[in-house]
C-alpha positions as CSV (number, residue, x, y, z in Angstrom):
1,M,-81.0,-94.4,89.5
2,G,-84.8,-94.0,88.3
3,T,-85.9,-92.9,85.5
4,Q,-87.0,-90.0,86.7
5,S,-84.0,-88.9,88.2
6,K,-81.5,-89.8,85.0
7,R,-84.3,-87.4,83.1
8,Q,-83.6,-84.6,85.3
9,V,-80.2,-84.5,85.3
10,R,-80.3,-84.6,82.0
11,A,-82.2,-81.4,81.5
12,A,-80.4,-79.7,83.9
13,L,-77.4,-80.5,82.3
14,A,-78.9,-79.0,78.9
15,F,-80.1,-76.6,80.5
16,V,-76.0,-75.3,81.8
17,A,-74.8,-76.2,78.5
18,R,-76.8,-74.3,76.3
19,P,-75.7,-70.9,77.6
20,L,-72.2,-72.0,77.5
21,L,-71.9,-73.5,73.9
22,F,-74.1,-70.0,73.1
23,A,-70.9,-68.2,74.3
24,I,-68.2,-70.0,72.8
25,A,-69.7,-69.7,69.4
26,L,-70.2,-66.4,70.1
27,T,-66.3,-65.9,71.0
28,V,-65.7,-67.7,67.9
29,V,-67.6,-65.4,65.5
30,V,-66.5,-62.4,67.2
31,R,-62.8,-63.4,66.8
32,V,-62.8,-64.4,63.3
33,L,-64.5,-60.8,62.3
34,F,-62.2,-59.1,64.6
35,D,-59.3,-60.6,62.4
36,G,-60.5,-60.1,59.4
37,S,-61.2,-56.4,60.2
38,T,-57.7,-55.9,61.6
39,S,-56.1,-58.2,58.1
40,R,-58.2,-55.4,56.1
41,S,-57.5,-52.8,57.7
42,T,-53.1,-53.5,57.7
43,S,-53.3,-54.2,54.0
44,A,-54.9,-50.7,53.5
45,K,-52.5,-49.1,55.6
46,H,-49.5,-50.7,53.7
47,G,-50.9,-51.2,50.1
48,P,-50.7,-54.0,48.2
49,Q,-47.9,-56.4,48.1
50,K,-47.9,-58.0,44.5
51,G,-45.0,-57.7,42.2
52,R,-42.6,-58.2,45.8
53,Q,-41.0,-61.1,44.1
54,H,-39.3,-62.0,40.6
55,G,-42.6,-63.8,38.3
56,L,-45.4,-62.2,40.3
57,G,-47.9,-59.9,39.3
58,G,-48.1,-56.1,40.0
59,D,-45.1,-53.7,38.6
60,A,-42.7,-55.2,36.3
61,P,-39.1,-55.3,36.7
62,S,-38.7,-52.7,33.6
63,S,-40.9,-50.5,35.1
64,H,-39.7,-50.3,38.9
65,P,-35.9,-52.0,38.0
66,D,-34.5,-50.6,41.1
67,L,-35.8,-53.8,43.3
68,H,-33.1,-52.6,45.7
69,R,-34.3,-48.9,46.4
70,S,-36.0,-48.3,49.9
71,D,-39.7,-48.5,50.5
72,H,-38.7,-44.4,51.6
73,S,-37.3,-44.1,48.0
74,Q,-40.3,-46.0,46.7
75,E,-43.1,-43.7,47.8
76,Q,-40.9,-40.5,47.0
77,E,-40.8,-41.6,43.3
78,H,-44.5,-42.2,43.8
79,R,-45.4,-38.6,44.6
80,T,-42.9,-37.2,42.2
81,T,-44.7,-35.2,39.2
82,T,-42.9,-35.6,35.8
83,A,-42.7,-34.3,32.5
84,L,-40.5,-35.6,29.3
85,V,-39.4,-33.0,26.8
86,V,-38.6,-33.9,23.5
87,A,-36.7,-32.2,20.7
88,S,-36.9,-33.6,17.1
89,S,-37.5,-32.4,13.3
90,S,-40.0,-33.0,11.4
91,Q,-37.3,-35.6,9.1
92,M,-37.3,-37.7,12.6
93,V,-40.8,-37.7,12.3
94,A,-41.0,-38.6,9.3
95,S,-38.6,-41.5,9.3
96,G,-40.3,-43.2,12.3
97,E,-37.4,-41.9,14.7
98,T,-39.9,-40.5,17.2
99,A,-42.0,-43.6,17.2
100,W,-40.6,-44.5,20.8
101,L,-42.8,-42.2,22.5
102,A,-46.1,-44.1,22.2
103,D,-43.6,-46.7,24.5
104,V,-43.5,-44.0,27.4
105,P,-45.0,-45.0,30.6
106,A,-48.2,-43.3,31.3
107,A,-46.8,-41.2,34.2
108,W,-44.4,-39.5,31.6
109,Q,-47.8,-38.4,28.8
110,P,-49.0,-36.3,27.8
111,V,-45.0,-35.5,26.4
112,F,-43.9,-32.3,25.1
113,H,-43.0,-32.8,21.6
114,Y,-41.2,-29.7,20.1
115,V,-40.8,-30.7,16.4
116,T,-38.8,-27.5,15.9
117,D,-38.9,-26.8,12.1
118,A,-42.9,-28.4,12.0
119,P,-44.4,-27.7,15.5
120,L,-47.1,-30.1,16.1
121,S,-49.6,-27.5,17.6
122,P,-49.2,-23.5,18.3
123,Q,-48.1,-24.3,22.5
124,L,-45.6,-26.8,20.9
125,A,-43.7,-24.1,18.5
126,V,-40.6,-22.5,18.8
127,P,-39.4,-18.4,18.6
128,V,-36.8,-20.0,15.4
129,H,-35.8,-23.1,14.5
130,K,-32.2,-22.3,15.4
131,G,-29.6,-24.1,18.4
132,R,-30.8,-27.8,17.9
133,E,-32.2,-29.0,21.1
134,A,-31.3,-25.8,23.0
135,M,-33.9,-23.9,21.7
136,A,-37.3,-26.6,22.7
137,Y,-35.9,-27.0,25.9
138,L,-35.0,-23.4,26.8
139,T,-38.7,-22.8,25.0
140,Y,-40.4,-25.3,27.4
141,I,-38.4,-23.4,30.5
142,V,-39.7,-20.2,29.7
143,D,-43.3,-21.8,29.0
144,H,-44.1,-24.1,31.7
145,Y,-42.1,-22.3,35.1
146,D,-44.9,-21.7,36.8
147,T,-46.4,-25.0,35.8
148,L,-43.1,-27.1,35.9
149,A,-43.0,-30.7,37.0
150,D,-41.0,-32.1,40.0
151,V,-38.8,-34.4,37.4
152,V,-38.4,-33.1,33.6
153,V,-36.8,-35.1,31.3
154,F,-34.9,-33.3,28.3
155,H,-33.9,-35.8,25.3
156,H,-33.2,-36.1,21.8
157,G,-36.2,-37.1,19.4
158,H,-34.1,-40.2,18.5
159,R,-35.2,-43.7,20.1
160,R,-31.4,-44.6,19.9
161,G,-28.1,-43.1,19.5
162,W,-24.5,-43.5,19.4
163,H,-24.4,-41.5,23.2
164,Q,-27.0,-44.2,24.8
165,A,-26.3,-47.4,26.3
166,M,-30.1,-48.2,26.0
167,D,-33.6,-47.6,24.2
168,A,-34.9,-44.1,25.2
169,A,-38.1,-45.4,26.5
170,D,-36.1,-47.3,29.2
171,E,-34.1,-44.7,30.0
172,V,-37.1,-42.8,30.9
173,R,-38.7,-45.8,32.9
174,R,-36.2,-46.6,34.5
175,L,-35.1,-43.5,35.7
176,R,-35.3,-42.6,39.2
177,T,-37.0,-39.6,39.7
178,A,-36.6,-39.4,43.4
179,Y,-32.5,-39.1,43.2
180,V,-33.3,-36.2,40.2
181,A,-35.5,-34.4,42.6
182,R,-32.9,-34.4,45.4
183,R,-29.6,-34.0,43.0
184,G,-31.2,-31.5,41.0
185,Y,-29.4,-32.6,38.0
186,A,-28.5,-36.2,36.3
187,S,-26.9,-36.9,32.7
188,L,-28.7,-39.7,31.0
189,R,-25.7,-41.0,30.1
190,C,-23.1,-42.9,32.1
191,L,-20.6,-44.2,30.0
192,P,-17.9,-43.2,29.7
193,G,-17.9,-40.9,31.7
194,C,-16.4,-37.3,30.5
195,E,-14.9,-37.6,27.5
196,N,-13.5,-34.1,26.6
197,V,-12.3,-31.4,29.6
198,I,-12.4,-27.9,28.2
199,V,-9.8,-25.7,29.6
200,L,-11.4,-22.3,29.6
201,A,-10.0,-19.2,28.2
202,D,-9.0,-16.4,30.8
203,Y,-11.2,-14.0,28.5
204,A,-14.2,-12.8,27.1
205,V,-15.0,-10.9,24.2
206,D,-17.9,-9.2,22.8
207,Q,-20.7,-11.2,21.7
208,A,-21.0,-9.7,18.3
209,Q,-17.3,-10.9,17.4
210,L,-17.7,-14.7,19.0
211,H,-17.8,-16.4,15.9
212,R,-14.2,-15.2,15.2
213,H,-13.2,-17.0,18.5
214,A,-12.7,-20.8,19.1
215,R,-14.9,-22.7,21.7
216,D,-13.2,-22.2,24.7
217,V,-13.2,-18.1,24.4
218,Q,-17.0,-18.8,23.4
219,L,-17.5,-20.4,26.5
220,T,-15.8,-18.0,28.7
221,T,-18.0,-15.2,27.4
222,L,-20.8,-17.2,27.8
223,L,-20.1,-17.9,31.1
224,D,-18.8,-14.7,32.0
225,D,-22.4,-13.3,30.4
226,F,-25.1,-15.4,31.8
227,L,-23.2,-16.5,35.6
228,D,-24.7,-14.2,38.5
229,K,-21.5,-13.0,40.0
230,D,-23.7,-11.0,42.8
231,A,-24.3,-14.5,43.4
232,G,-20.9,-15.7,43.6
233,E,-20.6,-17.5,40.5
234,R,-17.5,-17.1,38.5
235,V,-16.1,-18.5,35.4
236,P,-14.7,-21.5,36.1
237,V,-10.6,-22.9,34.7
238,R,-12.4,-26.4,33.2
239,L,-15.6,-27.1,32.1
240,A,-16.8,-30.9,32.0
241,A,-19.7,-33.3,32.0
242,P,-21.1,-36.0,29.7
243,C,-22.1,-35.9,26.5
244,C,-24.9,-35.0,24.5
245,A,-27.4,-32.8,26.1
246,Q,-29.8,-35.5,27.1
247,F,-30.4,-34.9,30.8
248,A,-32.9,-34.7,33.7
249,A,-33.5,-31.7,35.9
250,S,-35.6,-31.0,39.3
251,K,-37.8,-28.1,39.4
252,T,-36.3,-26.4,42.0
253,A,-33.0,-26.7,40.0
254,I,-34.3,-24.9,36.9
255,R,-35.8,-22.3,39.5
256,R,-32.5,-21.9,41.0
257,R,-32.7,-19.1,37.8
258,S,-35.5,-16.8,37.1
259,R,-37.9,-17.1,34.4
260,A,-36.6,-14.0,33.1
261,W,-32.9,-15.2,33.0
262,W,-33.9,-18.1,31.0
263,A,-35.7,-16.3,28.8
264,S,-32.6,-13.9,28.1
265,L,-30.6,-16.9,27.6
266,R,-32.8,-18.4,24.2
267,Q,-33.0,-14.8,23.3
268,W,-29.1,-14.8,23.1
269,L,-30.1,-18.5,21.2
270,I,-32.5,-16.6,19.5
271,S,-29.3,-13.5,18.3
272,T,-26.2,-14.8,18.6
273,P,-24.3,-14.6,14.8
274,L,-22.5,-18.5,16.0
275,A,-24.2,-21.0,13.5
276,D,-27.0,-23.5,14.4
277,A,-24.8,-26.4,16.0
278,D,-22.0,-24.3,17.6
279,S,-24.5,-22.0,19.2
280,G,-26.6,-25.2,20.2
281,R,-23.1,-27.1,21.2
282,L,-21.9,-24.2,23.7
283,L,-25.0,-24.9,25.6
284,E,-24.6,-28.4,25.7
285,H,-21.5,-27.9,27.0
286,T,-23.2,-25.7,30.2
287,W,-26.9,-27.3,31.1
288,H,-25.2,-28.6,34.3
289,V,-23.8,-25.4,34.8
290,W,-27.1,-23.2,34.9
291,L,-29.0,-26.4,36.5
292,G,-26.7,-25.7,39.7
293,N,-23.5,-28.6,39.0
294,E,-19.9,-28.1,39.3
295,S,-18.2,-26.8,36.5
296,Y,-16.1,-30.5,36.3
297,H,-19.4,-33.0,36.8
298,C,-18.2,-36.3,35.6
299,P,-20.1,-38.8,37.8
300,Q,-18.2,-42.4,37.9
301,Y,-19.6,-45.2,35.8
302,E,-21.0,-48.0,38.7
303,A,-22.4,-44.5,41.0
304,C,-24.4,-43.1,38.1
305,Q,-25.7,-46.6,36.7
306,C,-27.2,-46.9,40.5
307,H,-28.4,-43.5,41.2
308,T,-29.9,-42.7,37.8
309,Y,-31.5,-45.8,36.9
310,G,-31.0,-48.3,39.8
311,I,-28.9,-50.3,37.9
312,G,-26.3,-52.3,39.9
313,A,-25.3,-55.4,42.1
314,D,-24.0,-52.8,45.1
315,C,-26.4,-50.0,44.9
316,E,-27.3,-50.0,48.5
317,A,-24.1,-48.0,49.3
318,Y,-24.8,-45.5,46.8
319,Y,-28.8,-45.3,47.8
320,A,-27.4,-44.2,51.4
321,L,-25.7,-41.3,50.0
322,E,-28.7,-39.8,49.0
323,E,-29.8,-39.3,52.0
324,A,-27.4,-36.7,52.2
325,M,-28.2,-34.7,49.4
């Protein structure tokens, strides 16, 4: 083949190759752009995946201890609004017992801290320093009834108590709010369940004579006066729930009863001739009833740990039960 012919062949090949190479390059660029867009879209749709394994970044186990919960449950907890109501005294504040409030996660701030004998502000004042934690709890409900968070935790001011298995800030941090929103009520104490079962009296007395009678009569009288008989509520035969007036409740459970009803219960606490400790203890025994639970409310330890805090090796079975709540 002559030199001229070779040049003509090379020119022809170059003419054919250029558009082919251009097409290949264009295809590669389009695929890279398309794949990157798809990856970003998928990432935006499902959210960041960090923190899914121990030791990686993202949410630490202490913030979300229920590592076994479903994505559906996590989404519910993400959407749940929360409030922390704390009852304390000036002595507790002065001694530093309430310092744990600074360790509460941001989602629970600001804390509704009722120092019942020395209010921190007019908005956190109670009508009278009486009834122990009950006056603070009832005042919060009455004052915030129309703007309640989805889940409210009611807690004493101390960081540690004989009736607590963990630090107060950890109780709040670990709480499975989605469970409380479904269930309506959860005691923050799991061990040892119910220590006392109170057999109630079969008669009630006048409120003015309440201080002259034993606890079983006092409880029967309180329940008889405040249960909704038109709704079929009756004084039970026995009463039991975990000690000691630290619990979480849903907005729905609180609103099962009207604001006026809660205000009347607070007025009873203000007016009763019972001593401070006695009146507060009667309400300690009845919070679970007012919030819609059975009178004998004694969850098993393992169930309580899983449902309330997500702590346990075999919690999946308990989580499955929550779908029916």
